[in-house]
N, C-alpha and C positions, 0 to 999 in steps of 0.2 A: 233257250227258245223264248220269244218274245210273245206274251200274251196281254192283250187288252181285253177287260170285262167291263161292259158297261152296265148300270143299274139306274133305277129311279124313274123310268118312263111311266106313262101311265095316261089317265084321262082326266081332264080338267075343264071347267068353264073358262069362257072367255074373261079376262080380266085376273085370271088366277095366276098360282106360280108352281113350278116344278125344279128341283134340283137334280140333275144327272151326276153321277159319279162313273169315273172309269179307272179300275183298278189296274195297274201297269206292273207286269213283271219280268224279267228277264232282261230290259232294255238297259244297256251298259253304258251309252253314248253320253258324254258329259255335254256335248253341244247338240242340240235338237230343236225340232219344231214339232209341237203336239197341237191337236185342236179338236174340234168338232164340226163334221159335215152332216147333211141332211139331205133326205131324198123323199119327195112327195111321189105317189103314183102321177105316171105321165109327165114328171118334170124332171129337168136335169139335177143332177148334183150340185149343190150348192156348199161352199165354205162359209161356215156360221161365224166362227171364232178361231184364234189362234194364239198360242203363246210360245215364245221363244225360251230358250234354256237361261237367258238373261232376264227373263219376266216381261220383256214387252209383249203387249197384246194388242191385237186387232179384230175388228168386228165387220161383218157385213152392214151394209147400211139398212136392212131391212130390220136389224136388231140392235142396233147402237142405242144405248139409253135403256135398254130392257134387260139385256143378257149380260153376264159377267163370267168371263173364265179365269180360273184359278188353279193353283196345283199346290198341294202339299207334299213336298219332296220327302218328308220322313215317312208319311204313310205310302209314298209311290202312288199317289191318287190325284186325278184330274178332274175337275167339276166344271159344271155348267148351271148356274144360277140363272133361272127363265122367271121373270117377272113380265106382269101385263100380257099374258099370252093372248093371242089372237088366233082365229081359226085358220089362218094362212100359215101358221107355225106348225101345223099338223104335218107330221114327216116321220121316218124313221132317222133317228140320229145315231151316228157313228162317231166313236174316239179313234183318232189316229194319230200316229207317231211317225217320224222321218227324218231324215237330215236337215241340219240348219240352212236351207235354200230361203234366202231373202228376197222379195220383189223391193220395187221402188218404194222409198220411205223408210226403209229398215225393218219392214215386218215380214213374218214369216209368210211364204208363198200360200195361196189358196189353190194351187192347180193340184187336184186330187191325184193325178199319177206320180207325184213327188213323194206321196207319203206310202211307205212300204209295209207299214204294219196297221191292220184295222181291227177294230172289234166287230162282234156280230149283231150290233145294233141295238136299240131299245125304241120302242115305238111311244111318240108322243100324240095325243089327239087333244084338239081343243075344240069344244063345242059351242055354238053361238047362244 
């Protein structure tokens, strides 16, 4: 049984930092895409960052240069380091895992429906 469990969310002032973690268990595939999606009230779900099993990463334009996705395979943990946070980053953040489906440029897809495993989410609130 695959389980994804996020942690590390919270409230922070604009300009601050948070690091999200996602403990992954039961995921046996050697090739995969994993990542972070977010959804704010009244807004569509957005792919924030992805990482493929070969380590290739991609980011939404809105977070490039501020967020960094990484993984520790020994600990089966996915991370999202978020710096220079803005109020518009406020959302529920979800850890996801799924098959290695690539989009143009050779990066993991950001189509949410492709990801068949989701965590329960962790709330990030950024105040101005």
